C-alpha positions in Angstrom: 54.8 -1.9 35.0 56.5 -4.9 33.2 55.3 -8.3 32.0 56.4 -10.2 35.0 54.0 -8.5 37.4 51.8 -11.0 39.4 48.6 -11.7 37.7 45.3 -11.9 39.4 43.6 -15.2 39.9 41.5 -16.7 37.0 38.3 -15.7 38.5 39.4 -12.1 38.9 41.0 -11.9 35.5 37.5 -12.6 34.0 36.2 -9.5 35.9 39.1 -7.5 34.9 38.4 -8.6 31.3 34.9 -7.4 31.4 36.0 -4.0 32.8 38.4 -3.5 30.2 36.0 -4.4 27.3 33.5 -2.1 28.9 35.8 0.9 28.7 37.8 0.1 25.6 35.9 -2.2 23.3 33.4 -0.6 20.8 33.1 -3.5 18.3 32.8 -7.0 19.1 32.5 -8.2 15.5 36.1 -7.1 14.5 39.5 -7.1 16.3 43.1 -7.0 15.8 46.3 -8.8 17.0 49.7 -7.4 17.2 52.9 -9.2 16.2 56.3 -8.2 16.2 56.3 -6.5 12.8 52.6 -5.9 12.3 48.9 -5.8 13.1 46.6 -8.3 11.7 42.8 -7.8 11.5 40.3 -10.4 12.2 36.6 -10.2 11.0 35.2 -12.5 13.7 33.8 -12.2 17.1 36.0 -11.0 20.0 35.7 -13.4 22.8 36.2 -13.0 26.6 38.9 -15.8 26.3 40.9 -13.6 23.9 40.7 -10.5 26.4 41.9 -12.8 29.4 44.7 -14.0 27.0 45.5 -10.4 26.4 45.8 -9.6 30.1 47.7 -12.8 30.6 50.2 -11.7 28.2 49.9 -14.7 25.7 48.6 -12.4 22.9 48.2 -8.7 22.4 45.1 -7.3 20.9 44.0 -4.1 19.0 40.8 -2.6 19.4 38.8 -0.3 16.9 38.0 3.2 18.0 34.7 3.8 16.4 31.5 1.5 16.4 29.4 0.4 13.4 27.4 3.8 13.9 30.4 5.8 13.6 30.6 6.8 17.3 33.5 6.8 19.8 33.9 6.7 23.7 37.4 8.2 23.6 40.1 9.9 21.5 43.8 9.0 21.6 46.9 11.0 20.5 49.6 8.8 19.6 53.5 10.1 19.8 55.8 7.9 18.2 58.9 9.3 19.7 60.1 10.8 23.1 60.2 14.5 22.1 56.5 14.4 21.0 55.6 12.3 23.9 57.4 15.1 26.1 55.0 17.8 24.5 51.9 15.8 25.1 52.9 15.4 28.8 53.4 19.2 29.1 50.0 19.8 27.2 48.2 17.3 29.5 49.5 19.4 32.5 47.8 22.4 31.1 44.7 20.8 30.2 44.4 19.2 33.9 44.5 22.8 35.1 41.9 23.8 32.8 39.6 20.9 34.2 40.1 18.7 31.2 41.4 15.0 32.4 43.5 13.1 30.3 45.5 9.8 30.9 48.9 8.9 29.6 49.8 5.7 28.5 53.4 4.8 28.0 54.6 2.8 24.9 57.8 1.3 23.3 58.9 4.6 21.6 56.4 7.2 22.8 53.1 6.8 24.1 49.3 7.6 24.0 47.2 10.2 25.6 43.7 9.2 26.0 40.7 11.6 26.5 37.4 9.7 27.6 33.9 11.2 27.1 30.6 10.8 29.1 28.5 10.0 26.3 29.6 8.6 22.7 30.5 11.0 20.0 30.3 11.1 16.3 33.8 10.4 14.8 33.6 13.7 13.1 32.9 15.5 16.4 35.7 13.7 18.2 38.2 14.6 15.2 37.1 18.5 15.4 37.7 18.5 18.9 41.2 16.8 18.7 42.3 18.9 15.9 41.3 21.9 17.9 43.4 20.9 20.8 46.6 20.3 18.4 45.8 23.7 16.8 45.7 25.6 20.1 48.9 23.8 21.4 50.6 24.0 18.0 51.6 20.5 18.1 52.1 18.6 14.9 53.3 15.2 14.0 50.9 13.6 16.2 48.4 10.9 15.1 44.9 11.5 16.1 42.5 8.3 16.6 40.0 8.0 15.3 41.5 8.7 11.9 38.3 9.0 10.2 35.2 11.0 10.6 33.0 8.0 9.5 33.7 4.5 8.2 33.7 4.0 4.5 34.8 0.4 4.3 36.0 -1.9 7.1 36.1 -1.0 10.8 38.5 1.9 10.6 41.3 2.7 12.7 42.8 0.5 15.3 44.9 1.0 18.4 46.6 -1.4 20.8 44.3 -2.6 23.5 46.0 -1.3 26.9 47.6 -3.5 29.3 48.7 -6.3 26.8 52.4 -7.1 26.6 54.0 -5.3 23.5 55.2 -8.0 21.3 58.4 -6.2 20.4 59.5 -4.8 23.8 58.1 -7.7 25.9 56.9 -5.1 28.4 53.6 -4.3 29.8 52.8 -0.5 29.8 50.6 1.3 32.4 48.8 4.7 32.6 50.2 7.8 34.5 48.5 11.1 35.7 49.6 14.4 34.3 51.9 15.1 37.2 53.9 11.9 36.1 52.7 9.6 39.0 51.6 6.0 38.1 47.6 5.9 38.0 48.0 3.1 40.4 50.6 0.5 41.6 48.9 -2.8 40.1 47.2 -4.0 37.0 44.0 -4.6 38.7 43.9 -1.1 40.5 44.6 0.6 37.0 41.8 -1.4 35.3 39.4 -0.6 38.1 40.2 3.1 38.1 39.8 3.2 34.3 36.6 1.4 34.4 35.1 4.8 35.7 37.4 7.5 34.4 37.1 11.3 34.7 35.5 12.4 31.3 36.2 15.6 29.3 33.5 18.3 30.3 31.3 19.5 27.2 32.6 23.0 27.8 36.1 21.9 27.0 34.8 19.9 24.0 33.2 23.1 22.6 36.1 25.6 23.5 38.6 23.4 21.4 36.1 22.5 18.8 35.9 26.2 17.9 39.7 26.2 17.0 39.7 23.3 14.7 39.6 25.4 11.5 41.5 28.4 13.0 45.1 27.1 13.9 46.8 29.4 16.3 50.3 30.3 14.7 53.1 30.7 17.0 54.9 34.0 17.3 58.1 33.6 15.0 61.2 33.5 17.3 64.1 35.2 15.8 66.0 32.5 13.9 69.3 33.6 15.5 68.2 32.2 18.6 70.2 29.0 18.2 72.4 30.1 15.4 73.4 33.7 16.5 76.8 34.2 15.4 79.7 33.1 17.7 82.4 35.5 17.8 85.4 36.0 19.9 85.1 38.3 22.8 82.2 40.3 24.1 79.2 39.1 21.8 79.8 35.3 22.7 80.7 36.0 26.3 77.4 38.1 27.0 75.3 35.6 25.0 76.2 32.7 27.2 76.0 34.6 30.6 72.4 35.8 29.5 71.2 32.4 28.4 72.8 30.3 30.9 73.7 32.6 34.2 70.9 34.8 34.6 67.6 33.0 35.9 64.8 33.5 33.7 62.3 33.0 36.6 63.9 35.9 38.4 63.7 38.1 35.4 60.3 37.1 34.5 58.8 37.5 38.1 57.4 41.1 37.5 55.5 39.7 34.3 54.2 36.2 35.1 53.8 34.3 38.2 54.4 30.6 38.0 53.8 27.7 40.3 56.3 25.2 41.6 56.0 23.2 38.3 56.7 26.5 36.3 53.0 27.0 35.1 51.5 30.3 35.0 49.3 32.8 33.0 51.0 34.0 29.8 51.7 37.6 30.0 51.7 38.0 26.1 48.1 37.1 25.6 44.8 37.3 27.3 45.2 34.1 29.3 42.3 32.5 31.4 44.2 29.2 32.1 47.9 28.7 32.7 49.6 28.2 29.3 52.9 29.7 30.1 55.7 27.1 31.0 59.0 28.0 32.7 61.8 25.4 32.7 64.4 25.9 35.2 66.5 22.9 34.2 67.3 24.6 30.8 66.4 28.2 31.7 64.0 28.5 29.0 60.0 29.2 28.6 57.1 28.4 26.3 53.6 29.2 25.7 51.3 26.5 24.7 49.0 29.0 23.2 51.2 30.2 20.5 53.3 32.8 21.8 56.4 31.3 21.3 59.2 30.2 23.5 63.1 30.2 24.1 65.7 31.8 26.3 65.7 35.0 28.2 66.6 36.7 25.1 63.6 35.5 23.3 61.4 36.5 26.3 62.6 39.9 26.1 62.1 40.2 22.2 58.6 38.9 22.7 57.9 41.2 25.8 58.9 44.3 24.0 56.7 43.4 21.0 53.5 42.3 22.7 53.6 44.8 25.6 55.4 47.9 24.1 55.2 47.5 20.5 58.8 47.3 19.6 60.2 45.2 16.9 63.8 44.0 17.9 66.3 42.0 16.3 68.4 39.5 18.2 71.7 41.8 18.4 69.6 44.8 19.5 67.8 42.7 22.2 71.1 41.3 23.4 72.6 44.8 23.7 69.8 46.3 25.7 69.7 43.3 28.1 73.2 43.4 28.5 73.0 47.0 29.7 70.2 46.3 31.8 71.3 42.8 33.7 75.3 42.7 33.2 
């Protein structure tokens, strides 16, 4: 979605501005405006004309996440770079399989992941839910909006209102489904779909809120995974062959069944929803519930520890896999 897409006629722009406001605006007495190098807050009424100018690309607005009663209708994870955005995208796919809908919005450097609620929640409850999600998926360095449990002074945290033209990149960014497909092809279609979004079920909120104070620590992976000594001859050759020539999908098949996108129930913990991801492109795996990740050698180490109670160092695991597979 670029800034040069055809815009609706003026009458429809008014309707779309109303729909945008109904979904994303919780305060009408404050708004923000994005400039190339900063946001500026305005303690004055947010008007329909400003919203129309936002959609037309003339200005770009920011919206506040909590209302004056410290309630919000959505939660947003903000990833400031591509690696963290990829982690949010993978998390979104797992959540979708749990029945938790999310909406991904691209941005200049990373993007946003939006969660919508059927009823307004307190800022405190939103943040407890969000922290629980981050804990379970072991994701750090991600901003969580709202940033406050409750307002102390001023209107609190602000996020860029969707569908405006980013003042630095000059682009208009749209929304995507967890599978990476656009939410819809046009501005009007995306706004109308988001006017009635799928919302997070209460059971999902309760599940993740229970993990807010109990971070799930990932199983430490042997530090030699990326820094194993590179020696001439047998060690280096076998290490490369195991990591790059033996298909992890084939080796893991007796322990985990994955779908075409590489998702399956993790064999290393009691998994009720798919949290195990196998990436054929890089021949690696990762468990979003905290069991670790890495190459086929790391899979073997965790397999031996979790299923058979054996603690192996990197070299021993390499030796045993070499005897088994090479």
